[in-house]
C-alpha positions in Angstrom: 74.3 -55.6 -146.7 74.0 -54.1 -150.5 72.3 -56.3 -152.9 74.1 -56.7 -156.2 71.0 -55.8 -158.0 71.1 -52.6 -156.3 74.3 -51.5 -158.2 74.3 -49.3 -161.0 74.8 -50.9 -164.4 78.0 -49.8 -166.5 75.7 -49.1 -169.6 73.7 -46.2 -167.7 75.2 -43.1 -168.9 74.5 -40.0 -166.8 76.9 -37.8 -168.4 74.6 -36.0 -171.0 75.3 -32.2 -170.4 71.6 -31.6 -171.3 70.2 -33.7 -168.4 68.6 -31.2 -165.8 68.6 -32.3 -162.2 64.8 -32.1 -160.8 63.5 -31.3 -164.2 60.1 -33.1 -163.4 60.3 -32.9 -159.6 57.7 -30.2 -159.3 55.2 -31.5 -161.7 55.8 -35.0 -159.9 55.2 -33.1 -156.4 51.8 -31.5 -158.0 50.3 -35.0 -158.6 50.3 -37.4 -161.1 48.3 -40.6 -162.9 49.7 -44.0 -163.4 47.5 -46.0 -165.8 48.5 -49.7 -166.5 47.0 -51.4 -169.5 46.8 -55.0 -170.4 46.7 -54.6 -174.4 43.6 -52.3 -175.0 41.9 -53.0 -171.6 42.7 -50.3 -168.8 43.6 -52.4 -165.7 44.4 -49.5 -163.1 44.1 -45.8 -163.3 45.5 -44.2 -160.1 46.3 -40.7 -159.0 49.2 -40.0 -156.9 49.8 -36.8 -154.9 52.7 -35.9 -152.5 52.0 -35.7 -148.7 53.3 -33.1 -147.1 55.8 -34.0 -144.1 53.3 -32.8 -141.2 50.4 -34.8 -142.6 52.5 -37.8 -143.2 53.2 -38.0 -139.4 49.6 -38.9 -138.9 48.8 -40.4 -141.8 51.7 -42.2 -143.3 50.2 -44.3 -146.0 47.2 -44.0 -148.4 45.4 -46.4 -146.3 45.1 -44.1 -143.4 44.6 -41.1 -145.7 41.7 -42.6 -147.3 40.2 -43.9 -144.2 40.1 -40.2 -142.4 38.8 -38.7 -145.9 35.8 -41.2 -145.9 35.0 -40.0 -142.3 35.0 -36.5 -143.6 32.8 -37.3 -146.4 29.2 -37.2 -144.4 30.3 -34.2 -142.6 30.8 -32.0 -145.4 28.4 -33.8 -147.8 24.7 -32.9 -148.3 24.1 -36.7 -148.4 25.3 -38.9 -145.4 26.9 -42.0 -146.7 28.1 -45.0 -145.1 31.4 -45.0 -143.7 33.8 -48.0 -144.8 36.3 -49.3 -142.5 
């Protein structure tokens, strides 16, 4: 069942001839940062990158990706580190 809030509002105009479909798609897939401020104070600074479909099959979210990468850190690092769960 479709929610009324999912409907496109009449005031949204996508008829602009200068609009280019996918203009920012390549840059978005390469990764992007999202910074959230509360006034002058930085509240959150996160980096997002696209996950390839074959990787997503095994690691569907950032939690599983971070968990796997943390397990690799001691293997590739000169300094052993504690693995967080």
